[in-house]
C-alpha positions in Angstrom: 132.8 196.5 153.9 130.5 197.2 156.8 131.4 197.9 160.3 129.8 198.5 163.8 131.0 201.1 166.2 130.7 200.2 169.9 130.7 203.2 172.2 131.1 202.5 175.9 132.5 203.4 179.3 136.3 203.2 179.6 137.2 200.2 181.8 141.0 200.8 181.9 140.8 204.5 182.7 137.9 205.2 185.0 138.8 208.9 185.2 137.8 209.2 181.5 134.3 208.2 182.5 134.0 211.4 184.6 135.5 213.6 181.9 133.5 212.4 178.9 129.7 212.0 178.3 128.2 209.0 180.0 128.6 205.9 177.9 130.9 207.7 175.5 134.4 207.4 176.9 135.7 204.7 174.6 135.0 203.5 171.1 135.8 200.1 169.3 135.0 198.9 165.9 133.8 195.6 164.6 134.8 194.9 161.0 132.4 192.6 159.3 134.0 190.1 156.9 132.2 187.2 155.1 132.7 184.5 157.8 134.2 186.5 160.7 133.9 189.6 162.7 137.1 191.4 163.7 137.0 193.5 166.8 139.6 196.3 166.9 139.9 197.8 170.3 142.4 200.7 170.3 143.8 201.0 173.8 146.4 203.3 175.2 149.8 202.0 173.9 148.5 199.1 171.9 145.6 197.9 169.8 143.8 194.6 170.7 142.5 192.6 167.8 140.1 189.6 168.2 138.3 187.5 165.6 134.8 186.1 166.2 132.8 183.6 164.1 129.2 184.5 164.0 127.6 187.6 165.5 128.1 187.1 169.3 130.2 190.1 169.5 127.3 192.3 168.4 125.1 191.6 171.4 124.7 195.0 172.9 125.8 195.0 176.6 124.3 197.4 179.1 125.9 200.8 178.8 127.0 200.3 175.2 125.7 202.0 172.1 126.2 200.3 168.7 126.1 202.2 165.4 126.3 200.3 162.1 128.2 202.1 159.3 128.8 201.0 155.7 131.5 203.8 155.1 134.7 201.8 155.1 138.0 202.5 153.5 139.6 199.9 151.2 141.7 197.3 153.0 145.3 198.2 153.2 144.6 202.0 152.8 144.3 203.1 156.4 144.9 206.8 156.5 147.9 208.2 158.4 146.7 209.2 161.8 147.1 212.9 162.4 146.5 214.1 165.9 146.6 212.1 169.2 146.8 208.4 168.8 143.6 207.5 170.7 140.6 205.3 170.1 138.8 208.0 168.1 141.6 208.6 165.7 142.1 204.9 165.0 138.4 204.3 164.4 138.2 207.4 162.2 140.9 205.9 160.1 139.0 202.7 159.7 135.8 204.3 158.5 137.4 207.1 156.5 136.5 210.2 158.5 139.2 212.9 158.4 137.5 215.7 160.4 140.2 217.2 162.6 137.6 218.5 165.0 136.1 215.1 165.8 138.2 214.4 168.9 135.9 212.5 171.4 133.9 209.4 171.2 130.7 211.3 171.5 131.7 213.8 168.8 132.4 210.7 166.6 128.9 209.3 167.5 127.3 212.6 166.4 129.4 212.6 163.2 128.3 209.1 162.1 124.6 209.5 163.0 124.0 213.0 161.7 123.0 211.8 158.2 120.7 209.1 159.2 
């Protein structure tokens, strides 16, 4: 399975935009299936799931950074989240990263782009 990580400002918590690096206050993941793309948007207290036919979801909006990854875990084997239940931990679970020191969206961006 392949996925695309979408890094962006945080719309629901503007204070986070001041704390974190510009453009890296939130992360979402798009899981690419054969005929559909599934957007997983981990928010505080809930996770929003949306399905899209085609690739409209992959149009990069201003202020967003998209990173394609092919490192996905097998369906049904999402690792147990250890640490704060935030967007980074949820996305790390989907792409199989278990680094306990990757805590912020920008650190996750550096982790997935360091090899390539």
